[in-house]
HTML snippet that shows the backbone in 3Dmol.js (N, CA, C, O; Angstrom):
<script src="https://3Dmol.org/build/3Dmol-min.js"></script>
<div id="view" style="width:600px;height:400px;position:relative"></div>
<script>
const pdb = `
ATOM      1  N   MET A   1     108.068 -94.544   4.415  1.00  0.00           N
ATOM      2  CA  MET A   1     109.087 -94.853   5.369  1.00  0.00           C
ATOM      3  C   MET A   1     109.056 -93.807   6.481  1.00  0.00           C
ATOM      4  O   MET A   1     108.802 -92.630   6.225  1.00  0.00           O
ATOM      5  N   VAL A   2     109.305 -94.223   7.669  1.00  0.00           N
ATOM      6  CA  VAL A   2     109.428 -93.338   8.823  1.00  0.00           C
ATOM      7  C   VAL A   2     110.781 -93.613   9.451  1.00  0.00           C
ATOM      8  O   VAL A   2     111.156 -94.770   9.638  1.00  0.00           O
ATOM      9  N   THR A   3     111.524 -92.550   9.781  1.00  0.00           N
ATOM     10  CA  THR A   3     112.859 -92.727  10.343  1.00  0.00           C
ATOM     11  C   THR A   3     113.003 -91.945  11.641  1.00  0.00           C
ATOM     12  O   THR A   3     112.261 -91.000  11.908  1.00  0.00           O
ATOM     13  N   GLY A   4     113.958 -92.357  12.421  1.00  0.00           N
ATOM     14  CA  GLY A   4     114.310 -91.660  13.640  1.00  0.00           C
ATOM     15  C   GLY A   4     115.700 -92.091  14.065  1.00  0.00           C
ATOM     16  O   GLY A   4     116.112 -93.225  13.818  1.00  0.00           O
ATOM     17  N   SER A   5     116.411 -91.194  14.696  1.00  0.00           N
ATOM     18  CA  SER A   5     117.748 -91.551  15.157  1.00  0.00           C
ATOM     19  C   SER A   5     118.178 -90.611  16.274  1.00  0.00           C
ATOM     20  O   SER A   5     117.585 -89.554  16.492  1.00  0.00           O
ATOM     21  N   ALA A   6     119.212 -91.023  16.963  1.00  0.00           N
ATOM     22  CA  ALA A   6     119.843 -90.206  17.999  1.00  0.00           C
ATOM     23  C   ALA A   6     121.348 -90.439  17.899  1.00  0.00           C
ATOM     24  O   ALA A   6     121.793 -91.545  17.590  1.00  0.00           O
ATOM     25  N   ARG A   7     122.127 -89.394  18.161  1.00  0.00           N
ATOM     26  CA  ARG A   7     123.589 -89.503  18.088  1.00  0.00           C
ATOM     27  C   ARG A   7     124.172 -89.180  19.467  1.00  0.00           C
ATOM     28  O   ARG A   7     123.756 -88.225  20.122  1.00  0.00           O
ATOM     29  N   TRP A   8     125.140 -89.991  19.893  1.00  0.00           N
ATOM     30  CA  TRP A   8     125.762 -89.859  21.205  1.00  0.00           C
ATOM     31  C   TRP A   8     127.125 -89.189  21.060  1.00  0.00           C
ATOM     32  O   TRP A   8     127.931 -89.601  20.226  1.00  0.00           O
ATOM     33  N   ASP A   9     127.391 -88.152  21.873  1.00  0.00           N
ATOM     34  CA  ASP A   9     128.683 -87.474  21.908  1.00  0.00           C
ATOM     35  C   ASP A   9     129.547 -88.166  22.961  1.00  0.00           C
ATOM     36  O   ASP A   9     129.247 -88.104  24.154  1.00  0.00           O
ATOM     37  N   LEU A  10     130.615 -88.823  22.521  1.00  0.00           N
ATOM     38  CA  LEU A  10     131.463 -89.575  23.452  1.00  0.00           C
ATOM     39  C   LEU A  10     132.226 -88.677  24.418  1.00  0.00           C
ATOM     40  O   LEU A  10     132.433 -89.055  25.571  1.00  0.00           O
ATOM     41  N   GLU A  11     132.650 -87.487  23.969  1.00  0.00           N
ATOM     42  CA  GLU A  11     133.394 -86.590  24.852  1.00  0.00           C
ATOM     43  C   GLU A  11     132.505 -85.982  25.924  1.00  0.00           C
ATOM     44  O   GLU A  11     132.887 -85.939  27.093  1.00  0.00           O
ATOM     45  N   ALA A  12     131.310 -85.507  25.536  1.00  0.00           N
ATOM     46  CA  ALA A  12     130.388 -84.881  26.496  1.00  0.00           C
ATOM     47  C   ALA A  12     129.574 -85.921  27.254  1.00  0.00           C
ATOM     48  O   ALA A  12     128.962 -85.605  28.274  1.00  0.00           O
ATOM     49  N   ASN A  13     129.562 -87.170  26.761  1.00  0.00           N
ATOM     50  CA  ASN A  13     128.801 -88.253  27.366  1.00  0.00           C
ATOM     51  C   ASN A  13     127.307 -87.923  27.425  1.00  0.00           C
ATOM     52  O   ASN A  13     126.637 -88.180  28.425  1.00  0.00           O
ATOM     53  N   LYS A  14     126.801 -87.343  26.319  1.00  0.00           N
ATOM     54  CA  LYS A  14     125.392 -86.960  26.222  1.00  0.00           C
ATOM     55  C   LYS A  14     124.928 -87.138  24.781  1.00  0.00           C
ATOM     56  O   LYS A  14     125.745 -87.199  23.862  1.00  0.00           O
ATOM     57  N   ILE A  15     123.616 -87.221  24.590  1.00  0.00           N
ATOM     58  CA  ILE A  15     123.056 -87.226  23.236  1.00  0.00           C
ATOM     59  C   ILE A  15     123.179 -85.822  22.674  1.00  0.00           C
ATOM     60  O   ILE A  15     122.840 -84.850  23.348  1.00  0.00           O
ATOM     61  N   ASN A  16     123.671 -85.707  21.421  1.00  0.00           N
ATOM     62  CA  ASN A  16     123.839 -84.376  20.841  1.00  0.00           C
ATOM     63  C   ASN A  16     123.037 -84.163  19.559  1.00  0.00           C
ATOM     64  O   ASN A  16     123.134 -83.098  18.949  1.00  0.00           O
ATOM     65  N   GLN A  17     122.235 -85.168  19.132  1.00  0.00           N
ATOM     66  CA  GLN A  17     121.401 -84.952  17.956  1.00  0.00           C
ATOM     67  C   GLN A  17     120.236 -85.936  17.941  1.00  0.00           C
ATOM     68  O   GLN A  17     120.394 -87.116  18.253  1.00  0.00           O
ATOM     69  N   TYR A  18     119.055 -85.418  17.569  1.00  0.00           N
ATOM     70  CA  TYR A  18     117.868 -86.224  17.330  1.00  0.00           C
ATOM     71  C   TYR A  18     117.381 -85.939  15.914  1.00  0.00           C
ATOM     72  O   TYR A  18     117.431 -84.797  15.455  1.00  0.00           O
ATOM     73  N   VAL A  19     116.913 -86.971  15.224  1.00  0.00           N
ATOM     74  CA  VAL A  19     116.363 -86.802  13.877  1.00  0.00           C
ATOM     75  C   VAL A  19     115.057 -87.583  13.795  1.00  0.00           C
ATOM     76  O   VAL A  19     114.987 -88.743  14.200  1.00  0.00           O
ATOM     77  N   VAL A  20     114.019 -86.929  13.263  1.00  0.00           N
ATOM     78  CA  VAL A  20     112.733 -87.562  13.004  1.00  0.00           C
ATOM     79  C   VAL A  20     112.354 -87.222  11.576  1.00  0.00           C
ATOM     80  O   VAL A  20     112.456 -86.067  11.164  1.00  0.00           O
ATOM     81  N   GLY A  21     111.914 -88.223  10.815  1.00  0.00           N
ATOM     82  CA  GLY A  21     111.585 -87.941   9.423  1.00  0.00           C
ATOM     83  C   GLY A  21     110.592 -88.925   8.847  1.00  0.00           C
ATOM     84  O   GLY A  21     110.280 -89.961   9.434  1.00  0.00           O
ATOM     85  N   ALA A  22     110.104 -88.556   7.665  1.00  0.00           N
ATOM     86  CA  ALA A  22     109.177 -89.405   6.924  1.00  0.00           C
ATOM     87  C   ALA A  22     109.427 -89.170   5.445  1.00  0.00           C
ATOM     88  O   ALA A  22     109.891 -88.103   5.043  1.00  0.00           O
ATOM     89  N   GLY A  23     109.113 -90.177   4.643  1.00  0.00           N
ATOM     90  CA  GLY A  23     109.319 -90.008   3.215  1.00  0.00           C
ATOM     91  C   GLY A  23     108.858 -91.191   2.419  1.00  0.00           C
ATOM     92  O   GLY A  23     108.309 -92.156   2.949  1.00  0.00           O
ATOM     93  N   TYR A  24     109.095 -91.094   1.118  1.00  0.00           N
ATOM     94  CA  TYR A  24     108.741 -92.135   0.168  1.00  0.00           C
ATOM     95  C   TYR A  24     109.972 -92.419  -0.683  1.00  0.00           C
ATOM     96  O   TYR A  24     110.612 -91.501  -1.198  1.00  0.00           O
ATOM     97  N   VAL A  25     110.297 -93.710  -0.826  1.00  0.00           N
ATOM     98  CA  VAL A  25     111.452 -94.119  -1.626  1.00  0.00           C
ATOM     99  C   VAL A  25     111.035 -95.309  -2.495  1.00  0.00           C
ATOM    100  O   VAL A  25     110.470 -96.279  -1.990  1.00  0.00           O
ATOM    101  N   ASP A  26     111.313 -95.236  -3.793  1.00  0.00           N
ATOM    102  CA  ASP A  26     111.171 -96.400  -4.656  1.00  0.00           C
ATOM    103  C   ASP A  26     112.391 -96.466  -5.577  1.00  0.00           C
ATOM    104  O   ASP A  26     113.395 -95.806  -5.310  1.00  0.00           O
ATOM    105  N   ASP A  27     112.323 -97.241  -6.644  1.00  0.00           N
ATOM    106  CA  ASP A  27     113.484 -97.441  -7.519  1.00  0.00           C
ATOM    107  C   ASP A  27     113.924 -96.180  -8.249  1.00  0.00           C
ATOM    108  O   ASP A  27     115.099 -96.051  -8.592  1.00  0.00           O
ATOM    109  N   CYS A  28     113.006 -95.244  -8.496  1.00  0.00           N
ATOM    110  CA  CYS A  28     113.333 -94.074  -9.311  1.00  0.00           C
ATOM    111  C   CYS A  28     113.160 -92.738  -8.598  1.00  0.00           C
ATOM    112  O   CYS A  28     113.659 -91.725  -9.089  1.00  0.00           O
ATOM    113  N   PHE A  29     112.484 -92.698  -7.476  1.00  0.00           N
ATOM    114  CA  PHE A  29     112.080 -91.430  -6.877  1.00  0.00           C
ATOM    115  C   PHE A  29     112.290 -91.439  -5.368  1.00  0.00           C
ATOM    116  O   PHE A  29     112.036 -92.443  -4.702  1.00  0.00           O
ATOM    117  N   VAL A  30     112.757 -90.310  -4.833  1.00  0.00           N
ATOM    118  CA  VAL A  30     112.924 -90.130  -3.390  1.00  0.00           C
ATOM    119  C   VAL A  30     112.293 -88.803  -2.992  1.00  0.00           C
ATOM    120  O   VAL A  30     112.573 -87.772  -3.603  1.00  0.00           O
ATOM    121  N   LEU A  31     111.446 -88.825  -1.974  1.00  0.00           N
ATOM    122  CA  LEU A  31     110.875 -87.622  -1.384  1.00  0.00           C
ATOM    123  C   LEU A  31     110.879 -87.821   0.118  1.00  0.00           C
ATOM    124  O   LEU A  31     110.237 -88.743   0.622  1.00  0.00           O
ATOM    125  N   ALA A  32     111.596 -86.968   0.844  1.00  0.00           N
ATOM    126  CA  ALA A  32     111.726 -87.144   2.283  1.00  0.00           C
ATOM    127  C   ALA A  32     111.780 -85.795   2.986  1.00  0.00           C
ATOM    128  O   ALA A  32     112.274 -84.812   2.433  1.00  0.00           O
ATOM    129  N   ALA A  33     111.266 -85.761   4.208  1.00  0.00           N
ATOM    130  CA  ALA A  33     111.340 -84.578   5.060  1.00  0.00           C
ATOM    131  C   ALA A  33     111.857 -85.024   6.422  1.00  0.00           C
ATOM    132  O   ALA A  33     111.375 -86.009   6.981  1.00  0.00           O
ATOM    133  N   ASN A  34     112.841 -84.298   6.957  1.00  0.00           N
ATOM    134  CA  ASN A  34     113.432 -84.617   8.255  1.00  0.00           C
ATOM    135  C   ASN A  34     113.486 -83.374   9.122  1.00  0.00           C
ATOM    136  O   ASN A  34     113.634 -82.257   8.627  1.00  0.00           O
ATOM    137  N   TYR A  35     113.364 -83.587  10.426  1.00  0.00           N
ATOM    138  CA  TYR A  35     113.511 -82.525  11.414  1.00  0.00           C
ATOM    139  C   TYR A  35     114.689 -82.918  12.297  1.00  0.00           C
ATOM    140  O   TYR A  35     114.678 -83.986  12.909  1.00  0.00           O
ATOM    141  N   VAL A  36     115.703 -82.060  12.364  1.00  0.00           N
ATOM    142  CA  VAL A  36     116.943 -82.362  13.081  1.00  0.00           C
ATOM    143  C   VAL A  36     117.116 -81.371  14.222  1.00  0.00           C
ATOM    144  O   VAL A  36     117.048 -80.159  14.014  1.00  0.00           O
ATOM    145  N   ILE A  37     117.339 -81.885  15.425  1.00  0.00           N
ATOM    146  CA  ILE A  37     117.669 -81.061  16.587  1.00  0.00           C
ATOM    147  C   ILE A  37     119.074 -81.452  17.014  1.00  0.00           C
ATOM    148  O   ILE A  37     119.319 -82.611  17.348  1.00  0.00           O
ATOM    149  N   ALA A  38     120.006 -80.493  17.007  1.00  0.00           N
ATOM    150  CA  ALA A  38     121.398 -80.772  17.358  1.00  0.00           C
ATOM    151  C   ALA A  38     121.853 -79.835  18.472  1.00  0.00           C
ATOM    152  O   ALA A  38     121.475 -78.664  18.510  1.00  0.00           O
ATOM    153  N   TYR A  39     122.665 -80.367  19.371  1.00  0.00           N
ATOM    154  CA  TYR A  39     123.233 -79.607  20.481  1.00  0.00           C
ATOM    155  C   TYR A  39     124.746 -79.568  20.332  1.00  0.00           C
ATOM    156  O   TYR A  39     125.361 -80.579  19.994  1.00  0.00           O
ATOM    157  N   SER A  40     125.353 -78.409  20.582  1.00  0.00           N
ATOM    158  CA  SER A  40     126.810 -78.279  20.602  1.00  0.00           C
ATOM    159  C   SER A  40     127.235 -77.995  22.033  1.00  0.00           C
ATOM    160  O   SER A  40     126.888 -76.960  22.601  1.00  0.00           O
ATOM    161  N   TYR A  41     127.986 -78.920  22.611  1.00  0.00           N
ATOM    162  CA  TYR A  41     128.444 -78.767  23.990  1.00  0.00           C
ATOM    163  C   TYR A  41     129.822 -78.133  24.006  1.00  0.00           C
ATOM    164  O   TYR A  41     130.678 -78.468  23.187  1.00  0.00           O
ATOM    165  N   SER A  42     130.036 -77.215  24.940  1.00  0.00           N
ATOM    166  CA  SER A  42     131.358 -76.618  25.121  1.00  0.00           C
ATOM    167  C   SER A  42     131.827 -76.915  26.535  1.00  0.00           C
ATOM    168  O   SER A  42     131.050 -77.365  27.377  1.00  0.00           O
ATOM    169  N   ALA A  43     133.086 -76.662  26.787  1.00  0.00           N
ATOM    170  CA  ALA A  43     133.668 -76.954  28.098  1.00  0.00           C
ATOM    171  C   ALA A  43     133.085 -76.042  29.172  1.00  0.00           C
ATOM    172  O   ALA A  43     132.655 -74.923  28.893  1.00  0.00           O
ATOM    173  N   GLY A  44     133.078 -76.529  30.370  1.00  0.00           N
ATOM    174  CA  GLY A  44     132.605 -75.722  31.486  1.00  0.00           C
ATOM    175  C   GLY A  44     131.108 -75.902  31.720  1.00  0.00           C
ATOM    176  O   GLY A  44     130.511 -76.906  31.330  1.00  0.00           O
ATOM    177  N   THR A  45     130.529 -74.905  32.362  1.00  0.00           N
ATOM    178  CA  THR A  45     129.123 -74.995  32.738  1.00  0.00           C
ATOM    179  C   THR A  45     128.206 -74.202  31.812  1.00  0.00           C
ATOM    180  O   THR A  45     127.036 -73.995  32.134  1.00  0.00           O
ATOM    181  N   THR A  46     128.723 -73.755  30.661  1.00  0.00           N
ATOM    182  CA  THR A  46     127.883 -73.009  29.727  1.00  0.00           C
ATOM    183  C   THR A  46     126.827 -73.941  29.131  1.00  0.00           C
ATOM    184  O   THR A  46     127.110 -75.112  28.876  1.00  0.00           O
ATOM    185  N   PRO A  47     125.624 -73.434  28.908  1.00  0.00           N
ATOM    186  CA  PRO A  47     124.572 -74.298  28.340  1.00  0.00           C
ATOM    187  C   PRO A  47     124.879 -74.655  26.888  1.00  0.00           C
ATOM    188  O   PRO A  47     125.585 -73.916  26.202  1.00  0.00           O
ATOM    189  N   PRO A  48     124.353 -75.785  26.420  1.00  0.00           N
ATOM    190  CA  PRO A  48     124.612 -76.182  25.031  1.00  0.00           C
ATOM    191  C   PRO A  48     123.921 -75.238  24.045  1.00  0.00           C
ATOM    192  O   PRO A  48     122.899 -74.628  24.359  1.00  0.00           O
ATOM    193  N   VAL A  49     124.494 -75.132  22.859  1.00  0.00           N
ATOM    194  CA  VAL A  49     123.924 -74.329  21.783  1.00  0.00           C
ATOM    195  C   VAL A  49     122.984 -75.229  20.989  1.00  0.00           C
ATOM    196  O   VAL A  49     123.379 -76.303  20.537  1.00  0.00           O
ATOM    197  N   LEU A  50     121.741 -74.788  20.822  1.00  0.00           N
ATOM    198  CA  LEU A  50     120.716 -75.573  20.144  1.00  0.00           C
ATOM    199  C   LEU A  50     120.588 -75.137  18.687  1.00  0.00           C
ATOM    200  O   LEU A  50     120.576 -73.941  18.397  1.00  0.00           O
ATOM    201  N   ASN A  51     120.493 -76.101  17.768  1.00  0.00           N
ATOM    202  CA  ASN A  51     120.312 -75.828  16.349  1.00  0.00           C
ATOM    203  C   ASN A  51     119.179 -76.716  15.840  1.00  0.00           C
ATOM    204  O   ASN A  51     119.263 -77.940  15.932  1.00  0.00           O
ATOM    205  N   LYS A  52     118.111 -76.101  15.300  1.00  0.00           N
ATOM    206  CA  LYS A  52     116.982 -76.845  14.729  1.00  0.00           C
ATOM    207  C   LYS A  52     116.987 -76.651  13.219  1.00  0.00           C
ATOM    208  O   LYS A  52     117.114 -75.528  12.733  1.00  0.00           O
ATOM    209  N   THR A  53     116.848 -77.755  12.473  1.00  0.00           N
ATOM    210  CA  THR A  53     116.903 -77.709  11.014  1.00  0.00           C
ATOM    211  C   THR A  53     115.803 -78.586  10.421  1.00  0.00           C
ATOM    212  O   THR A  53     115.534 -79.683  10.911  1.00  0.00           O
ATOM    213  N   TYR A  54     115.176 -78.086   9.365  1.00  0.00           N
ATOM    214  CA  TYR A  54     114.245 -78.868   8.556  1.00  0.00           C
ATOM    215  C   TYR A  54     114.973 -79.216   7.266  1.00  0.00           C
ATOM    216  O   TYR A  54     115.589 -78.345   6.653  1.00  0.00           O
ATOM    217  N   LEU A  55     114.911 -80.464   6.850  1.00  0.00           N
ATOM    218  CA  LEU A  55     115.622 -80.911   5.661  1.00  0.00           C
ATOM    219  C   LEU A  55     114.633 -81.563   4.700  1.00  0.00           C
ATOM    220  O   LEU A  55     113.937 -82.509   5.069  1.00  0.00           O
ATOM    221  N   LEU A  56     114.571 -81.063   3.477  1.00  0.00           N
ATOM    222  CA  LEU A  56     113.717 -81.610   2.434  1.00  0.00           C
ATOM    223  C   LEU A  56     114.613 -82.209   1.358  1.00  0.00           C
ATOM    224  O   LEU A  56     115.517 -81.541   0.856  1.00  0.00           O
ATOM    225  N   THR A  57     114.364 -83.474   1.000  1.00  0.00           N
ATOM    226  CA  THR A  57     115.161 -84.174  -0.003  1.00  0.00           C
ATOM    227  C   THR A  57     114.254 -84.645  -1.130  1.00  0.00           C
ATOM    228  O   THR A  57     113.242 -85.305  -0.897  1.00  0.00           O
ATOM    229  N   ILE A  58     114.637 -84.293  -2.364  1.00  0.00           N
ATOM    230  CA  ILE A  58     113.916 -84.727  -3.560  1.00  0.00           C
ATOM    231  C   ILE A  58     114.947 -85.325  -4.513  1.00  0.00           C
ATOM    232  O   ILE A  58     115.990 -84.722  -4.767  1.00  0.00           O
ATOM    233  N   GLY A  59     114.653 -86.499  -5.032  1.00  0.00           N
ATOM    234  CA  GLY A  59     115.614 -87.128  -5.924  1.00  0.00           C
ATOM    235  C   GLY A  59     114.961 -87.930  -7.023  1.00  0.00           C
ATOM    236  O   GLY A  59     113.935 -88.579  -6.820  1.00  0.00           O
ATOM    237  N   LEU A  60     115.571 -87.875  -8.189  1.00  0.00           N
ATOM    238  CA  LEU A  60     115.217 -88.720  -9.322  1.00  0.00           C
ATOM    239  C   LEU A  60     116.459 -89.513  -9.687  1.00  0.00           C
ATOM    240  O   LEU A  60     117.544 -88.945  -9.817  1.00  0.00           O
ATOM    241  N   ARG A  61     116.314 -90.794  -9.848  1.00  0.00           N
ATOM    242  CA  ARG A  61     117.464 -91.671 -10.050  1.00  0.00           C
ATOM    243  C   ARG A  61     118.332 -91.243 -11.222  1.00  0.00           C
ATOM    244  O   ARG A  61     119.557 -91.308 -11.126  1.00  0.00           O
ATOM    245  N   THR A  62     117.740 -90.812 -12.317  1.00  0.00           N
ATOM    246  CA  THR A  62     118.514 -90.482 -13.502  1.00  0.00           C
ATOM    247  C   THR A  62     119.151 -89.100 -13.438  1.00  0.00           C
ATOM    248  O   THR A  62     120.090 -88.825 -14.184  1.00  0.00           O
ATOM    249  N   ILE A  63     118.659 -88.222 -12.560  1.00  0.00           N
ATOM    250  CA  ILE A  63     119.168 -86.850 -12.479  1.00  0.00           C
ATOM    251  C   ILE A  63     120.067 -86.649 -11.270  1.00  0.00           C
ATOM    252  O   ILE A  63     121.143 -86.063 -11.386  1.00  0.00           O
ATOM    253  N   GLY A  64     119.636 -87.128 -10.115  1.00  0.00           N
ATOM    254  CA  GLY A  64     120.408 -86.963  -8.889  1.00  0.00           C
ATOM    255  C   GLY A  64     119.494 -86.606  -7.734  1.00  0.00           C
ATOM    256  O   GLY A  64     118.274 -86.539  -7.887  1.00  0.00           O
ATOM    257  N   VAL A  65     120.096 -86.377  -6.575  1.00  0.00           N
ATOM    258  CA  VAL A  65     119.355 -86.054  -5.354  1.00  0.00           C
ATOM    259  C   VAL A  65     119.764 -84.683  -4.886  1.00  0.00           C
ATOM    260  O   VAL A  65     120.954 -84.372  -4.834  1.00  0.00           O
ATOM    261  N   ASN A  66     118.791 -83.854  -4.544  1.00  0.00           N
ATOM    262  CA  ASN A  66     119.046 -82.520  -3.991  1.00  0.00           C
ATOM    263  C   ASN A  66     118.391 -82.407  -2.628  1.00  0.00           C
ATOM    264  O   ASN A  66     117.269 -82.872  -2.429  1.00  0.00           O
ATOM    265  N   SER A  67     119.094 -81.788  -1.691  1.00  0.00           N
ATOM    266  CA  SER A  67     118.573 -81.565  -0.352  1.00  0.00           C
ATOM    267  C   SER A  67     118.627 -80.085  -0.042  1.00  0.00           C
ATOM    268  O   SER A  67     119.577 -79.393  -0.407  1.00  0.00           O
ATOM    269  N   VAL A  68     117.593 -79.606   0.637  1.00  0.00           N
ATOM    270  CA  VAL A  68     117.522 -78.210   1.050  1.00  0.00           C
ATOM    271  C   VAL A  68     117.224 -78.179   2.533  1.00  0.00           C
ATOM    272  O   VAL A  68     116.263 -78.797   2.991  1.00  0.00           O
ATOM    273  N   GLY A  69     118.036 -77.468   3.281  1.00  0.00           N
ATOM    274  CA  GLY A  69     117.810 -77.307   4.711  1.00  0.00           C
ATOM    275  C   GLY A  69     117.435 -75.880   5.021  1.00  0.00           C
ATOM    276  O   GLY A  69     117.981 -74.943   4.437  1.00  0.00           O
ATOM    277  N   PHE A  70     116.506 -75.715   5.938  1.00  0.00           N
ATOM    278  CA  PHE A  70     116.127 -74.374   6.384  1.00  0.00           C
ATOM    279  C   PHE A  70     115.724 -74.397   7.815  1.00  0.00           C
ATOM    280  O   PHE A  70     115.370 -73.359   8.374  1.00  0.00           O
TER     281      PHE A  70
END
`;
const viewer = $3Dmol.createViewer("view");
viewer.addModel(pdb, "pdb");
viewer.setStyle({}, {cartoon: {color: "spectrum"}});
viewer.zoomTo();
viewer.render();
</script>
């Protein structure tokens, strides 16, 4: 599976997050990696604060799903 998304900030009237990822999902197992770029807008003319995150998700249906971000 390949995923991608964008999130729109209604107050700032701008996109504030992009996500790109890839992974494998079946009935019993999940393995996925995502790259997230998020912006935090503040009032005035200050530039947005940028946050980049890598997210790794591993899951087994009978045990549960764990995610680690770095």
